N, C-alpha and C positions, 0 to 999 in steps of 0.2 A: 504494500500500500504506500503510495507516494502522494504527498501534499505539495502542490505547486501552483504558481500563477497560471491563469488561463483566460482566453478571450472567448466570450460566448454572447448570446443575445437573449435578453428577457423581453425586449421590445423589438418588433420586426424591423430589420434593417439598421439597428443601432447597436454598436459593440458595447459590451460591458466587460470591464476588466475585473475578474473575480479570482478567488482562490478555490481550488477544488482538489478532490482525491481522484487518483487513477490507479489502475492495476499496473505496477511496475514490471510484472512478468509478461504482459501482453505487448508485443511489438507495436510501436507507433501509437500506443494508447494515449489519449488526451483526457484531461479532467472533465468531469461532468458534475452538474448539480441537479439532484443529489449525486453523491459518489456511487461507485459500484456497490450493489447490494451483496452482502455476504449471506449465503444460504447454507445452513448447517443442519445436521441431524442431532437430536437430543443425545447427549453422551459423547459427541465428538470431542477429541482433543485438538485444540486450535493453536497454531503459531502464526502470528502476523508479523512479518518483517516490515518495519516502517522506516521510510526515509523522508527527511524534511528538505524539500527543495524551495521552501519559502524564504523570504528575506528576514523573517522573525522567528524566534523560538516558538515551539508548539508542543502539544502532546495529543494522545488519543484517549478519551474517556469512553468506556463501554457502558453506556447509560442503561441501567436496569439489569445488566448481566452480572451475576455473582462471580466475580473474578478474584484471584489473589491480589492482595493489596499492592504488590509491586507492578501490577498491570492495570491499576485503576486510573492512571493517567492524570493525577492531580499533582501540583507542585509539592504537596506534603508526602506523596508516595514515590515520586521519582524526580530526578533533575530534568527540567524541560529539555527537549531535543533541539539543539542549536541548528542553524542553517547548515546544510550539508551533512549533518550527522544522522545516525540511525539508532533504532531502539527496537527490541523484540518484545512483543506482547504475547503471553502464553496463558491459556486458560482452558477449562473444560466447559462445554456447552451444557450446563447442568439442567437448565429449565427451557421448556418449549414456550414460544411466544414471539412477539415482535419487539425488538429492541433497536437501539441506534447508537452510532458513535459520532463523536465530535471533539473539538479541542477543549481543554480546561485551562488554557492560558489566554487572557484577554478574550474570554468567550463571547462577550457582547460584540466585539469587532470581528473575530475570526469566523464565528458561525454566520453572522450577517453577510460575510464575504463569500459564503458558499460551502464551508467545510462541515458537511454532515452527510450521513448515509445510513440506510436501514440495515439491520441484522435480523434475519428470519431464521428461527430455530424450529425445525419441524419435529413433531412427535410421531410415534409409530403409526397411530391410527387417526390420521387427519379426517375431518368431516368431508363427506362427498358432496361436492358442489359442481355446477356447470363451469364456472370461471372464478378464479381467485385474483384479487388485485391488492397490491401494496400501494397505498396512497400517502405520500409524504406532503404534509401541509405546511406552507411557509408564506411569509410576505416579505417583500424587500422595498426599501426606500430608494426610488430611482429618480434621477434628475432628467430633465427634458432631453438631454443628449444621450441618454441611455446608460450613463454611468451610475454606479452606486453612490448614494449621498454620503459625504464625509462629515456632514453637519449633525451634531447631536444637540437638539434644543431641549428646553425645560420639560416639554411634554414627553419627549422621548425618554428622558430620565425618569419621570414620574410613572409613566405607564409601561415602559419598555418600548423600544423603537417600533413605531407603527408604520408598516410599509404601505405604499400607495399602489403596489402591484401584488395581487394574490397569486400564489403559485401552487400547483399540484404536480408533484414529480418534476419540478423545475419549469413547468409550462404555464402560461397564462391562459385560463379558461379552455383547457383541452376538451376535445370531443372524443368520446369513446363509443364503441358499438357493442351492443349486447343482443342476445337472441331472445325473441319473445317467449314468455313463459319460463325463462331460465331462473335458476337460483344462484346468486353470486355471493361470494365472501369478500368483504372489503375490510382490509386491515389498515387502520389509520395511525399515524404518528404526527404530533404537532411539534415542529422544530423551530417555530418562530421565536424571536427574541421576547416578545411580550403579548402578541395577539392571542386572544381566546377564540377558538372556533366552536360555535354552537350549531351543530350540523342538523340539517333537515332535508328530506326529499319529499317535496309536496306531493300528496296523494299516496305516499307509501310510509309504512312504519319501518323502523330499524330494529332488527332482532339482535340484541346484544348478547354475544356468546363469550366474550373474553375482554381482558384489559391488560394492564401492565405486566402482570405475572402469569399470563396464559388464560386458560378457560376459567369462567366463573362457575360457582357451584350450581346456580339456577339461572338459565337464560331468561331474559325479559325483553319486552317490547318498549320502544321509546319513540315518541314523535319528534323530539329534539334530543341531541346528545352533545353535552358539553365536553370539550377536550381542552384542558389548560396546557400551557407550554410544558413540554416534556412528557406528557401523558400519551398513552396509546389506547385505542379501542378496536374491538374486533366484532364485526357485525355481519349478519346475513341480510341480503336484500332480495325480495321477491320482485323480479323485474316485471313479470306479468305482461299486460298490454298486447299490442299487435304491431306488426311491421309498420313503420312510419311514425310511431309514437316517440316522444322525446321526454326524458326525465332530466331533472336538474338537481344537482347537489348544491345546496346553499349553506351559507353561514348566516344565522339570524341574530338579532340583538340579544345581548346578555349584559345586564347591569352589574359590572364588577367594581363600581365605585368611582369617585371623583367626577361625577356628573358627565360620564361619557355619553355623547349624543347617540340617538338611534338613527342610523343612516339607512335603515331598511335592509331587506335581504340582499346579500351579495352572492352572485353565482360563482361557484368554484369550478364546476365542470358540467357538461351535459352528456347524456347517454342517449344515443340514437338506437332505437329498437329495429332490428332487421329480421331476417327469416326465422321461423319458429325453431325452438330448441328440440333436442331429443326428448323422449318421454319425460314427463315432469318428475323431478326428484322430490322425495318427501323431506321435510325439515329434519335434519339429523339430530340425534339426541346427544347434545354436547354438554357434558357435566364433568367438572373436575372432581378429584378426590380430596378437595380442600378440607383440612382438619384445623379448626380454630385453635389458637394458642390458649392455654389455660392461665387465666389471670384472676386475681382476687384482692382482698384487702391488704395482703402482705406483699403484693407485687410492687417493687420500687417504681417511683414516678419521676420522670424528667420533665420539668416545667420550662417551656420556652415562650417568651413574649416577643412577638413581631411588632415593630413600631417604625414610624417615619419621623424624621426631624427636619422641619422646613425652616429652621431659624437662621440658616446661613444662605449664601447665594445659590447653592446647589443642594437639593435634598440629600439627606443621609438616611440609610436604611439599616436598622439595628435589630439584634437579637439580644434580649435581656439587657438592653441599654448599651450594648457593646458593638463596636464596629470592627469587623474582621479586617486585618489579622490580629488586632489587639482585643482578643476575645478569650474568655476562660473556656478551656476544653471540657466537654462532657466525658465522664469516665465510665468504663464498664469492663466486663470480662466476656470472652467468647463463650457462647452458649447460654448466657443469662437471658431471662425474659424481663422486659420492662414495659411500662406504659409511658408514652410520651404525650404530654398535653401541650398543644400548640395554640397559644392564645394570641389572636390577631387583634391588636389594639389600633390598627391603622384604618384609614378611610378607604381601603380598597382590598380586594382579594389578593392572596399570594399563593402560588403553587409551591408546595414544599417538597423537596427531593432529598432522599437519604441514599447515600452510596453504599454499595456492597451487600445489601440485604433487603428482603421484602418485609412488609408489615401488613397488618390487617386493621382497617379503620373500625373503631368501636362505636363512636357516636360523634355527632356534630351538634353543638349547642345543647347537649344532653339528650338528643333524640338518636336512638339507635339507628344505624344505617340499614337500609333495606337490602342492599346488594353486596354480598361478600366477595371474597377473593383476595389475591395478593396484589399489593401495590408497592411502587417505589416512589411515586410522585402523586400528590393529592392536593386539590384546591382547598385552601382554608378561607372561608368567606370572611368578609370584613366584619369586625366587631363580634366574631364568634370564636369559640374554643372547640378545637377538634382533638379527639383522643385516638391514638392507635397503639396497638400492641406489637412488639417486635422481639424476635429472638436474635440476639447479636451473633454475627458471623465471625469470620477469621480475625485474628489479631492484626493490629495495624492502626494507621491513622486514616479515618474515613470522614469525608466531608458531608455536611448537610447544608442546604441553602435554599433560598427562593429561586425558582427557575425562570423568573423574569430576569434576564441576563444583566440588564443595567442595574438591577437591585443587588444581585449577587456580587458584581464587581465593585459595588459601592458600599459594601459592608454587611449585607444581610446573608451571612455565611458563618458556619461554625465547624467545629471539629469534634468527632467522636473518637476517643482514644480507647482501643480495646487492648488490654495488656495480657499477653500470654504468659505461660509459666516459664 
């Protein structure tokens, strides 16, 4: 895997100078946004030889994958890879699901420039569908000449950089084709700096079968499906219809605070229905073997308060009143179970991401969550407290942070230190 500068087009006929990943083993390969998808089988042992051909130091963080600490790709787990240098990432693909990789150095800048790609880990008995799609959702802030904007204004800092061009798999408003009456599986990942995608397909419901950590215990139907930055969702879509019909995937308004205006539904892609499919497939029975963690009154509690400080010229984003890297680490031991209480005292939602391990959400604002399953990123609504249970993973220094990248890079980040024997 190589990271290097590349010239591509987000707007027709206008060059965009971006950064992107490409396969260094493929002759004459050039970078793409998203980068090349890694497709693995659950249980595979993986070695990724990485080379940095960028002008700046970088790393690769394997978002959601439970990897050894030395392969987590953060500056506390490894020395950043300097220009021209290499680093080997090695891990086992323990869990099935959709994950992604991206830098963890100046992430607000480097991910915005195009450094991200999906990782699909397949399980042995994948549900039978007509078509499967991996859909990478992003937005980019583009100038009239086609170049990525280098300006970061106060709104970008407060909300996370809001792009004026929405992308699906690196394309603006792509058109897909689907067979009438078919059953499709759409796997989503939100890689945007700060945009929340609230997905809807008018006239269709979305059958949610999975999330961050693979399949959920009980599938459910949703008319809209919120995906915060860093999260993934796995859904079944009954295309139905007849040849000539058109379906639209949209993102609709979600109020995440700070009086964000409602600009109405925004089209992400359209699906043109063509010739009938093969005989109709039944909805597969997709249920995980999820076993809830056992917690009680004696379970230790980690209490974290998310807050914003707007007293200076640029907002600061804090955890427990501290601004990373000047922050007190959270301590634990591998294998221990703890409850984390994330109290959001700010005026907007924050997506909270924990590296290296999954957790299960217990309740939000005291209300028990309806849909279980493993998570590594979760949206914490404004002025609410969210609790999750986690069993600590391998020894090492693991990051946790808001996944609005402008917030993480401006202080809303912390460190979990798990000390081994």
